TORTORSE-172027 format. One record per residue (C-alpha): z, x, y. Coordinates in pm, 1 decimal. Layout:
BEGIN
<r pz="Z" px="X" py="Y"/>
...
END
This chain:
BEGIN
<r pz="14179.9" px="-11718.3" py="5676.0"/>
<r pz="13790.0" px="-11828.8" py="5743.6"/>
<r pz="13667.4" px="-11557.7" py="5516.3"/>
<r pz="13883.0" px="-11660.9" py="5213.0"/>
<r pz="13757.4" px="-12021.2" py="5273.2"/>
<r pz="13404.7" px="-11893.1" py="5281.4"/>
<r pz="13447.3" px="-11699.7" py="4962.9"/>
<r pz="13587.6" px="-12014.8" py="4785.3"/>
<r pz="13311.3" px="-12232.5" py="4927.9"/>
<r pz="13058.4" px="-11984.1" py="4787.1"/>
<r pz="13221.8" px="-11972.0" py="4456.7"/>
<r pz="13249.6" px="-12349.3" py="4438.5"/>
<r pz="12862.8" px="-12353.6" py="4530.4"/>
<r pz="12770.4" px="-12097.1" py="4276.5"/>
<r pz="12963.2" px="-12286.3" py="3994.4"/>
<r pz="12807.8" px="-12625.7" py="4081.3"/>
<r pz="12464.5" px="-12439.9" py="4055.7"/>
<r pz="12547.1" px="-12291.3" py="3705.3"/>
<r pz="12674.5" px="-12634.3" py="3568.1"/>
<r pz="12411.6" px="-12846.7" py="3728.1"/>
<r pz="12107.2" px="-12664.0" py="3668.3"/>
<r pz="11931.8" px="-12688.4" py="3321.8"/>
<r pz="11815.0" px="-12386.0" py="3153.9"/>
<r pz="11445.6" px="-12464.8" py="3006.9"/>
<r pz="11251.1" px="-12270.6" py="2758.2"/>
<r pz="10878.8" px="-12283.9" py="2662.2"/>
<r pz="10615.2" px="-12043.0" py="2538.9"/>
<r pz="10289.8" px="-11920.6" py="2743.5"/>
<r pz="10009.5" px="-11709.3" py="2671.0"/>
<r pz="9978.9" px="-11372.4" py="2810.0"/>
<r pz="9700.1" px="-11460.0" py="3063.4"/>
<r pz="9849.3" px="-11791.2" py="3184.3"/>
<r pz="10165.9" px="-11965.5" py="3279.8"/>
<r pz="10064.8" px="-12286.9" py="3136.8"/>
<r pz="10270.9" px="-12455.1" py="2860.2"/>
<r pz="10133.0" px="-12339.1" py="2513.4"/>
<r pz="10226.5" px="-12515.5" py="2179.2"/>
<r pz="9902.5" px="-12440.6" py="1941.0"/>
<r pz="9768.9" px="-12110.4" py="1856.8"/>
<r pz="9538.5" px="-11988.2" py="1615.7"/>
<r pz="9523.7" px="-11646.5" py="1421.9"/>
<r pz="9316.8" px="-11464.4" py="1187.6"/>
<r pz="9454.5" px="-11326.7" py="861.2"/>
<r pz="9586.6" px="-10966.8" py="948.5"/>
<r pz="9534.4" px="-11003.2" py="1321.3"/>
<r pz="9806.2" px="-10965.9" py="1584.4"/>
<r pz="9854.2" px="-11172.9" py="1891.7"/>
<r pz="10106.3" px="-11176.3" py="2164.7"/>
<r pz="10279.5" px="-11473.4" py="2354.2"/>
<r pz="10537.8" px="-11522.1" py="2600.2"/>
<r pz="10877.3" px="-11707.6" py="2581.7"/>
<r pz="10964.4" px="-11804.4" py="2932.2"/>
<r pz="11326.6" px="-11908.5" py="3055.5"/>
<r pz="11412.4" px="-12083.9" py="3371.1"/>
<r pz="11757.1" px="-12130.4" py="3494.5"/>
<r pz="12077.2" px="-11955.4" py="3586.6"/>
<r pz="12298.9" px="-11848.0" py="3293.4"/>
<r pz="12650.2" px="-11704.4" py="3281.1"/>
<r pz="12769.3" px="-11552.7" py="3058.8"/>
<r pz="12492.5" px="-11388.0" py="2831.2"/>
<r pz="12301.3" px="-11631.3" py="2605.3"/>
<r pz="12145.2" px="-11517.2" py="2264.5"/>
<r pz="11848.1" px="-11672.1" py="2149.8"/>
<r pz="11793.8" px="-11801.7" py="1790.4"/>
<r pz="11429.9" px="-11819.4" py="1659.5"/>
<r pz="11315.6" px="-11945.9" py="1338.4"/>
<r pz="11046.3" px="-12088.0" py="1121.0"/>
<r pz="11035.3" px="-12477.7" py="1073.4"/>
<r pz="11033.7" px="-12552.1" py="699.2"/>
<r pz="11097.8" px="-12218.5" py="615.4"/>
<r pz="10742.9" px="-12121.0" py="590.8"/>
<r pz="10782.6" px="-11747.0" py="639.0"/>
<r pz="10480.4" px="-11620.8" py="445.6"/>
<r pz="10208.5" px="-11726.4" py="676.4"/>
<r pz="10292.9" px="-11490.3" py="966.3"/>
<r pz="10554.2" px="-11260.8" py="1073.3"/>
<r pz="10692.1" px="-11223.6" py="1445.1"/>
<r pz="10913.2" px="-10994.0" py="1654.6"/>
<r pz="11065.9" px="-11093.7" py="1970.8"/>
<r pz="11181.7" px="-10820.1" py="2235.1"/>
<r pz="11547.9" px="-10843.5" py="2324.6"/>
<r pz="11670.0" px="-11182.2" py="2211.0"/>
<r pz="11956.6" px="-11207.7" py="2493.1"/>
<r pz="11914.5" px="-11390.1" py="2818.9"/>
<r pz="12135.3" px="-11181.3" py="3043.1"/>
<r pz="12401.6" px="-11305.0" py="3272.2"/>
<r pz="12312.3" px="-11347.5" py="3643.2"/>
<r pz="11930.7" px="-11412.0" py="3581.1"/>
<r pz="11765.1" px="-11725.2" py="3687.8"/>
<r pz="11443.6" px="-11644.3" py="3518.5"/>
<r pz="11318.4" px="-11423.4" py="3266.5"/>
<r pz="11056.3" px="-11383.7" py="2985.6"/>
<r pz="11023.8" px="-11209.4" py="2628.9"/>
<r pz="10722.7" px="-11105.8" py="2435.4"/>
<r pz="10669.1" px="-11260.4" py="2092.7"/>
<r pz="10449.5" px="-11043.1" py="1873.6"/>
<r pz="10292.1" px="-11233.2" py="1584.6"/>
<r pz="10069.5" px="-11113.1" py="1274.1"/>
<r pz="9883.5" px="-11333.4" py="1047.2"/>
<r pz="9978.4" px="-11275.9" py="673.9"/>
<r pz="9800.1" px="-11538.9" py="479.2"/>
<r pz="9609.0" px="-11868.4" py="571.5"/>
<r pz="9823.8" px="-12180.5" py="631.5"/>
<r pz="10040.1" px="-12333.8" py="901.7"/>
<r pz="10359.9" px="-12242.7" py="1036.9"/>
<r pz="10569.9" px="-12358.6" py="1336.4"/>
<r pz="10799.6" px="-12105.5" py="1511.4"/>
<r pz="11064.3" px="-12285.7" py="1715.7"/>
<r pz="11358.7" px="-12175.5" py="1956.2"/>
<r pz="11626.4" px="-12362.5" py="1738.1"/>
<r pz="11961.4" px="-12294.5" py="1903.3"/>
<r pz="12138.1" px="-12079.1" py="2191.8"/>
<r pz="12468.6" px="-11907.2" py="2164.9"/>
<r pz="12706.7" px="-11801.8" py="2425.7"/>
<r pz="12991.7" px="-11556.2" py="2269.1"/>
<r pz="12893.9" px="-11654.0" py="1915.8"/>
<r pz="12926.8" px="-12036.3" py="1994.0"/>
<r pz="12620.2" px="-12271.2" py="1938.1"/>
<r pz="12550.8" px="-12426.4" py="2316.4"/>
<r pz="12520.3" px="-12806.1" py="2290.9"/>
<r pz="12441.5" px="-12890.7" py="2659.5"/>
<r pz="12291.1" px="-12782.6" py="2982.3"/>
<r pz="11957.5" px="-12646.6" py="2829.3"/>
<r pz="11640.9" px="-12776.6" py="2708.1"/>
<r pz="11427.8" px="-12623.7" py="2418.5"/>
<r pz="11226.5" px="-12930.1" py="2323.9"/>
<r pz="10896.4" px="-12762.9" py="2440.4"/>
<r pz="11004.0" px="-12419.7" py="2303.0"/>
<r pz="10769.8" px="-12406.0" py="1985.5"/>
<r pz="10438.7" px="-12294.7" py="1865.1"/>
<r pz="10232.5" px="-12465.6" py="1597.7"/>
<r pz="10018.3" px="-12182.8" py="1431.6"/>
<r pz="9705.5" px="-12199.4" py="1221.2"/>
<r pz="9632.7" px="-11888.5" py="1031.1"/>
<r pz="9274.0" px="-11892.2" py="901.9"/>
<r pz="9067.3" px="-11681.3" py="653.0"/>
<r pz="8748.7" px="-11648.9" py="882.2"/>
<r pz="8634.5" px="-11718.3" py="1242.4"/>
<r pz="8282.2" px="-11777.5" py="1158.1"/>
<r pz="8414.1" px="-12066.6" py="905.5"/>
<r pz="8596.0" px="-12218.9" py="1205.1"/>
<r pz="8268.5" px="-12219.6" py="1399.0"/>
<r pz="8074.3" px="-12367.7" py="1106.2"/>
<r pz="8361.4" px="-12642.9" py="1069.9"/>
<r pz="8308.4" px="-12722.9" py="1434.8"/>
<r pz="7912.9" px="-12763.9" py="1387.0"/>
<r pz="7976.4" px="-12979.0" py="1079.0"/>
<r pz="8208.2" px="-13188.2" py="1299.0"/>
<r pz="7967.0" px="-13254.0" py="1584.2"/>
<r pz="7679.7" px="-13330.0" py="1323.2"/>
<r pz="7892.5" px="-13621.7" py="1158.8"/>
<r pz="8009.8" px="-13746.0" py="1509.1"/>
<r pz="7631.3" px="-13737.5" py="1610.6"/>
<r pz="7501.7" px="-13908.8" py="1294.4"/>
<r pz="7783.3" px="-14164.1" py="1260.9"/>
<r pz="7728.0" px="-14246.5" py="1633.4"/>
<r pz="7341.8" px="-14295.0" py="1614.6"/>
<r pz="7356.3" px="-14467.2" py="1284.1"/>
<r pz="7431.5" px="-14800.7" py="1437.9"/>
<r pz="7100.6" px="-14804.3" py="1653.8"/>
<r pz="6825.3" px="-14835.0" py="1378.2"/>
<r pz="6980.2" px="-15159.8" py="1287.6"/>
<r pz="6982.6" px="-15276.8" py="1635.1"/>
<r pz="6601.8" px="-15170.2" py="1684.2"/>
<r pz="6510.2" px="-15320.6" py="1354.6"/>
<r pz="6653.2" px="-15656.2" py="1455.3"/>
<r pz="6470.7" px="-15626.9" py="1816.1"/>
<r pz="6144.4" px="-15535.0" py="1655.7"/>
<r pz="6136.7" px="-15819.6" py="1411.0"/>
<r pz="6327.1" px="-16066.4" py="1653.8"/>
<r pz="6526.2" px="-16139.4" py="1330.2"/>
<r pz="6847.5" px="-16065.8" py="1175.3"/>
<r pz="6739.2" px="-16230.7" py="837.7"/>
<r pz="6848.5" px="-15956.0" py="583.5"/>
<r pz="7161.7" px="-15835.6" py="760.5"/>
<r pz="7467.1" px="-15975.4" py="612.7"/>
<r pz="7687.8" px="-16167.0" py="850.3"/>
<r pz="7995.4" px="-16100.4" py="629.5"/>
<r pz="7909.6" px="-15726.7" py="660.4"/>
<r pz="7876.7" px="-15758.4" py="1031.1"/>
<r pz="8205.1" px="-15950.2" py="1088.4"/>
<r pz="8418.1" px="-15718.4" py="868.6"/>
<r pz="8253.6" px="-15427.8" py="1053.9"/>
<r pz="8370.2" px="-15571.9" py="1393.9"/>
<r pz="8723.3" px="-15640.4" py="1265.1"/>
<r pz="8752.8" px="-15284.6" py="1138.3"/>
<r pz="8621.9" px="-15101.8" py="1435.7"/>
<r pz="8848.7" px="-15320.9" py="1647.3"/>
<r pz="9153.8" px="-15202.8" py="1461.6"/>
<r pz="9026.2" px="-14851.1" py="1476.0"/>
<r pz="8969.9" px="-14846.0" py="1841.8"/>
<r pz="9313.4" px="-14972.0" py="1913.1"/>
<r pz="9456.2" px="-14720.5" py="1678.8"/>
<r pz="9276.2" px="-14424.4" py="1868.1"/>
<r pz="9346.2" px="-14568.6" py="2216.0"/>
<r pz="9698.3" px="-14636.8" py="2123.7"/>
<r pz="9787.2" px="-14272.5" py="1997.7"/>
<r pz="9549.7" px="-14102.7" py="2278.3"/>
<r pz="9633.2" px="-14288.9" py="2605.0"/>
<r pz="9931.2" px="-14510.5" py="2544.9"/>
<r pz="10257.8" px="-14321.0" py="2673.5"/>
<r pz="10491.4" px="-14525.7" py="2481.9"/>
<r pz="10326.8" px="-14476.2" py="2158.9"/>
<r pz="10277.8" px="-14104.5" py="2229.0"/>
<r pz="10642.0" px="-14071.9" py="2290.5"/>
<r pz="10714.1" px="-14245.2" py="1964.8"/>
<r pz="10496.4" px="-13990.8" py="1773.6"/>
<r pz="10645.0" px="-13701.6" py="1934.7"/>
<r pz="10994.7" px="-13829.8" py="1841.8"/>
<r pz="10870.2" px="-13881.7" py="1484.2"/>
<r pz="10681.7" px="-13585.3" py="1443.6"/>
<r pz="10814.0" px="-13322.9" py="1705.6"/>
<r pz="10604.2" px="-13018.1" py="1562.6"/>
<r pz="10283.8" px="-13200.4" py="1454.1"/>
<r pz="9946.5" px="-13219.1" py="1619.1"/>
<r pz="9846.1" px="-13566.3" py="1764.1"/>
<r pz="9583.9" px="-13675.3" py="1512.5"/>
<r pz="9345.1" px="-13840.5" py="1753.6"/>
<r pz="9120.8" px="-13636.6" py="1986.2"/>
<r pz="8874.2" px="-13753.4" py="2281.4"/>
<r pz="8583.4" px="-13765.2" py="2053.7"/>
<r pz="8754.9" px="-13997.8" py="1810.3"/>
<r pz="8831.0" px="-14242.8" py="2105.1"/>
<r pz="8469.0" px="-14225.1" py="2231.8"/>
<r pz="8340.5" px="-14279.1" py="1872.4"/>
<r pz="8544.4" px="-14564.7" py="1818.8"/>
<r pz="8482.1" px="-14746.3" py="2137.2"/>
<r pz="8116.4" px="-14688.5" py="2115.4"/>
<r pz="8075.0" px="-14814.8" py="1751.1"/>
<r pz="8282.2" px="-15137.1" py="1873.0"/>
<r pz="8041.6" px="-15199.0" py="2149.8"/>
<r pz="7730.0" px="-15122.0" py="1947.7"/>
<r pz="7870.8" px="-15386.2" py="1681.0"/>
<r pz="7929.1" px="-15639.9" py="1941.2"/>
<r pz="7577.5" px="-15602.7" py="2072.2"/>
<r pz="7457.8" px="-15657.1" py="1715.1"/>
<r pz="7662.4" px="-15978.6" py="1696.5"/>
<r pz="7487.0" px="-16089.1" py="2004.6"/>
<r pz="7155.4" px="-16027.2" py="1841.8"/>
<r pz="7256.6" px="-16278.0" py="1577.4"/>
<r pz="7282.8" px="-16550.2" py="1830.4"/>
<r pz="6953.8" px="-16456.5" py="1985.3"/>
<r pz="6725.6" px="-16418.4" py="1694.9"/>
<r pz="6615.3" px="-16598.9" py="1358.0"/>
<r pz="6900.0" px="-16620.1" py="1127.8"/>
<r pz="6746.9" px="-16785.6" py="841.7"/>
<r pz="7045.2" px="-17013.6" py="752.4"/>
<r pz="7256.2" px="-16728.2" py="708.5"/>
<r pz="7635.4" px="-16751.0" py="803.7"/>
<r pz="7982.4" px="-16612.0" py="744.2"/>
<r pz="8116.4" px="-16702.1" py="418.1"/>
<r pz="8429.7" px="-16892.4" py="357.8"/>
<r pz="8584.1" px="-16581.1" py="169.7"/>
<r pz="8527.6" px="-16346.2" py="468.9"/>
<r pz="8661.0" px="-16601.4" py="717.4"/>
<r pz="8982.8" px="-16617.7" py="489.7"/>
<r pz="8999.9" px="-16234.0" py="488.3"/>
<r pz="8953.0" px="-16212.2" py="885.0"/>
<r pz="9225.6" px="-16479.0" py="919.1"/>
<r pz="9466.1" px="-16284.3" py="689.6"/>
<r pz="9399.8" px="-15967.4" py="907.0"/>
<r pz="9458.7" px="-16149.6" py="1221.6"/>
<r pz="9766.6" px="-16331.7" py="1090.1"/>
<r pz="9893.3" px="-15978.3" py="997.5"/>
<r pz="9813.8" px="-15803.4" py="1321.8"/>
<r pz="10021.0" px="-16094.0" py="1484.0"/>
<r pz="10308.4" px="-16045.0" py="1263.4"/>
<r pz="10285.1" px="-15651.8" py="1318.5"/>
<r pz="10298.5" px="-15716.2" py="1721.3"/>
<r pz="10601.8" px="-15962.0" py="1685.9"/>
<r pz="10806.4" px="-15721.2" py="1486.3"/>
<r pz="10715.2" px="-15414.9" py="1713.0"/>
<r pz="10858.9" px="-15606.9" py="2016.0"/>
<r pz="11200.0" px="-15563.4" py="1857.1"/>
<r pz="11209.8" px="-15225.1" py="1677.5"/>
<r pz="11588.8" px="-15195.8" py="1718.9"/>
<r pz="11595.0" px="-15499.0" py="1452.0"/>
<r pz="11308.8" px="-15428.6" py="1230.1"/>
<r pz="11259.8" px="-15050.4" py="1242.7"/>
<r pz="10884.5" px="-15133.3" py="1307.6"/>
<r pz="10773.8" px="-14991.7" py="1644.7"/>
<r pz="10456.7" px="-14950.6" py="1837.3"/>
<r pz="10359.5" px="-14640.3" py="1665.2"/>
<r pz="10410.6" px="-14833.4" py="1327.6"/>
<r pz="10154.4" px="-15115.7" py="1434.4"/>
<r pz="9868.2" px="-14853.2" py="1514.8"/>
<r pz="9931.1" px="-14690.2" py="1187.2"/>
<r pz="9917.3" px="-15043.7" py="1019.1"/>
<r pz="9607.9" px="-15122.0" py="1194.5"/>
<r pz="9433.4" px="-14786.6" py="1078.3"/>
<r pz="9512.2" px="-14907.7" py="721.7"/>
<r pz="9366.9" px="-15248.5" py="795.4"/>
<r pz="9057.5" px="-15051.6" py="883.5"/>
<r pz="9075.1" px="-14865.9" py="564.6"/>
<r pz="9103.9" px="-15169.1" py="364.3"/>
<r pz="8809.4" px="-15342.3" py="539.5"/>
<r pz="8595.5" px="-15034.2" py="486.1"/>
<r pz="8672.4" px="-15077.1" py="104.6"/>
<r pz="8508.5" px="-15405.2" py="110.7"/>
<r pz="8281.2" px="-15464.6" py="415.1"/>
<r pz="7976.1" px="-15298.6" py="223.3"/>
<r pz="8015.4" px="-15517.5" py="-92.4"/>
<r pz="7845.7" px="-15834.8" py="72.2"/>
<r pz="7557.9" px="-15642.9" py="202.4"/>
<r pz="7482.2" px="-15495.8" py="-142.6"/>
<r pz="7516.6" px="-15826.3" py="-322.4"/>
<r pz="7300.4" px="-15994.5" py="-81.7"/>
<r pz="7027.3" px="-15733.4" py="-134.4"/>
<r pz="7062.4" px="-15786.4" py="-514.0"/>
<r pz="7026.1" px="-16155.1" py="-482.9"/>
<r pz="6725.9" px="-16136.2" py="-238.0"/>
<r pz="6588.6" px="-15851.4" py="-472.0"/>
<r pz="6500.2" px="-15688.2" py="-148.0"/>
<r pz="6642.2" px="-15471.7" py="148.8"/>
<r pz="6402.8" px="-15620.9" py="415.7"/>
<r pz="6597.3" px="-15677.5" py="740.2"/>
<r pz="6878.2" px="-15401.0" py="627.0"/>
<r pz="6786.8" px="-15076.2" py="804.9"/>
<r pz="6751.2" px="-14759.1" py="578.6"/>
<r pz="6769.6" px="-14551.6" py="888.0"/>
<r pz="7135.5" px="-14681.7" py="918.8"/>
<r pz="7218.3" px="-14586.1" py="557.2"/>
<r pz="7058.4" px="-14244.5" py="585.9"/>
<r pz="7252.3" px="-14147.3" py="906.2"/>
<r pz="7574.7" px="-14311.6" py="757.0"/>
<r pz="7532.5" px="-14108.3" py="457.6"/>
<r pz="7469.2" px="-13791.7" py="668.4"/>
<r pz="7804.5" px="-13864.8" py="868.5"/>
<r pz="8006.0" px="-13932.9" py="554.1"/>
<r pz="7873.9" px="-13619.8" py="371.6"/>
<r pz="7951.0" px="-13368.9" py="657.7"/>
<r pz="8289.4" px="-13537.7" py="720.3"/>
<r pz="8397.1" px="-13477.6" py="362.3"/>
<r pz="8231.0" px="-13134.4" py="385.8"/>
<r pz="8426.9" px="-13035.9" py="700.6"/>
<r pz="8763.9" px="-13145.2" py="523.8"/>
<r pz="8696.6" px="-12906.7" py="247.4"/>
<r pz="8587.0" px="-12630.3" py="481.8"/>
<r pz="8908.9" px="-12663.6" py="676.7"/>
<r pz="9125.1" px="-12687.0" py="347.4"/>
<r pz="8986.6" px="-12354.8" py="233.2"/>
<r pz="8983.9" px="-12173.6" py="562.0"/>
<r pz="9358.3" px="-12285.7" py="626.9"/>
<r pz="9467.8" px="-12286.0" py="264.5"/>
<r pz="9567.1" px="-12648.0" py="304.4"/>
<r pz="9422.2" px="-12860.1" py="35.7"/>
<r pz="9696.8" px="-13122.0" py="66.5"/>
<r pz="9553.1" px="-13211.8" py="422.2"/>
<r pz="9260.0" px="-13372.4" py="233.9"/>
<r pz="9486.3" px="-13645.0" py="92.5"/>
<r pz="9733.9" px="-13635.9" py="390.9"/>
<r pz="9467.5" px="-13781.4" py="608.6"/>
<r pz="9356.4" px="-14087.8" py="354.4"/>
<r pz="9181.7" px="-14304.6" py="640.1"/>
<r pz="8918.9" px="-13996.1" py="700.6"/>
<r pz="8877.8" px="-13905.3" py="365.3"/>
<r pz="8807.3" px="-14251.2" py="223.4"/>
<r pz="8602.1" px="-14347.8" py="526.3"/>
<r pz="8356.2" px="-14076.8" py="424.0"/>
<r pz="8387.2" px="-14118.0" py="43.1"/>
<r pz="8326.2" px="-14492.9" py="58.0"/>
<r pz="8039.1" px="-14448.5" py="304.8"/>
<r pz="7890.2" px="-14215.0" py="54.4"/>
<r pz="7922.0" px="-14437.0" py="-247.2"/>
<r pz="7803.1" px="-14725.6" py="-89.3"/>
<r pz="7508.0" px="-14565.4" py="84.1"/>
<r pz="7389.6" px="-14420.8" py="-243.1"/>
<r pz="7387.0" px="-14789.5" py="-390.1"/>
<r pz="7184.0" px="-14876.5" py="-106.4"/>
<r pz="6935.1" px="-14591.5" py="-124.3"/>
<r pz="6898.7" px="-14692.5" py="-488.8"/>
<r pz="6821.0" px="-15037.4" py="-399.4"/>
<r pz="6564.9" px="-14953.8" py="-124.7"/>
<r pz="6387.5" px="-14661.7" py="-297.1"/>
<r pz="6411.4" px="-14767.5" py="-659.3"/>
<r pz="6518.6" px="-15111.4" py="-762.6"/>
<r pz="6311.3" px="-15316.2" py="-493.2"/>
<r pz="6062.3" px="-15069.5" py="-376.8"/>
<r pz="5785.0" px="-15318.4" py="-448.1"/>
<r pz="5957.3" px="-15611.7" py="-247.0"/>
<r pz="5906.9" px="-15473.0" py="103.7"/>
<r pz="5624.6" px="-15692.8" py="181.6"/>
<r pz="5796.7" px="-16025.5" py="39.4"/>
<r pz="6139.6" px="-16110.9" py="-27.1"/>
<r pz="6339.5" px="-16405.7" py="-187.9"/>
<r pz="6575.6" px="-16590.5" py="55.5"/>
<r pz="6905.8" px="-16681.5" py="-65.5"/>
<r pz="6778.4" px="-17009.4" py="-174.2"/>
<r pz="6520.7" px="-16851.3" py="-419.1"/>
<r pz="6215.4" px="-16913.7" py="-205.4"/>
<r pz="5987.7" px="-16637.8" py="-150.7"/>
<r pz="5896.2" px="-16548.7" py="192.1"/>
<r pz="5681.1" px="-16257.4" py="382.8"/>
<r pz="5834.1" px="-15980.0" py="539.1"/>
<r pz="5786.9" px="-15814.8" py="863.4"/>
<r pz="5929.5" px="-15471.3" py="847.8"/>
END
């Protein structure tokens, strides 16, 4: 009597464990049990990964792997024994991959089957995917990384020659306040965009839901650069209030543009608060701010170039800033083309319009500034015209 009750209790307990526990799947490397979702592979090279499963199954469960977007030309794979046998509460399989041609591919565990029927509950496969990047050449990857650090350093340092020049001259005459105001607004938007995507859990969650197999487009160096750029821009604005200004002020046009940007940002925030009604969530907000940054970049250099033309001089506008900005923009564009070739992904150049046009517009305007400084107004470095047409001496 007691033995039958004990058997019945054991069966009920086993049944409850089977129904309550969730089967979880994820990929790992062969050298670590940490979650793996990104891998790089050279053409014709082989690499082995582990698909790990945890959770009791009964009966047998068959695994179904596939490529996302049917991109089967980039690599091939084999998976040993695609069945999760009944009675196991943990097991793993070896996934052997071979790079075939440069490009991007995602291998996902798409479904599980029991007795030919798709399981719709009691399992978790959301982390069971690997994003592969198959490349032409490993040295090109290293070259790309070097270029990336060069443009990061050049763009980061490019703010300081202007700060130093202002300090040495104890004057900000020649630095256009419209440019400075627009630069501040642009980097404020860019900082919010980077911090939002990199640090704020709700925005990261919305990105994963919208792009489950895409790589987060923001890395830690992007966040550091944006915060640094914003801080140095604020420091330059402080110099405006400390040093001689020569009667310069922010124009009414720029004030109107900044007011429209502030109004647009306020509207974005309001509609993001009620995404179920508008369909515009916090992820949409940071994307919108990134395009505000791009729009500001399109126009921010124009006031400085126009003021140089009116004054017939570049005195007060640091050429060191221009040269470093040109270096950063050139390396940024070069890196995009190197990566596009190495991964056979030419569409990526235009799928990241903010990065591409930030680099391209920087190059275009930097060339204009260099022509102004070294060619057009080469003889005007000892004196210049102020905005009222009077000639004044310069102390560069």
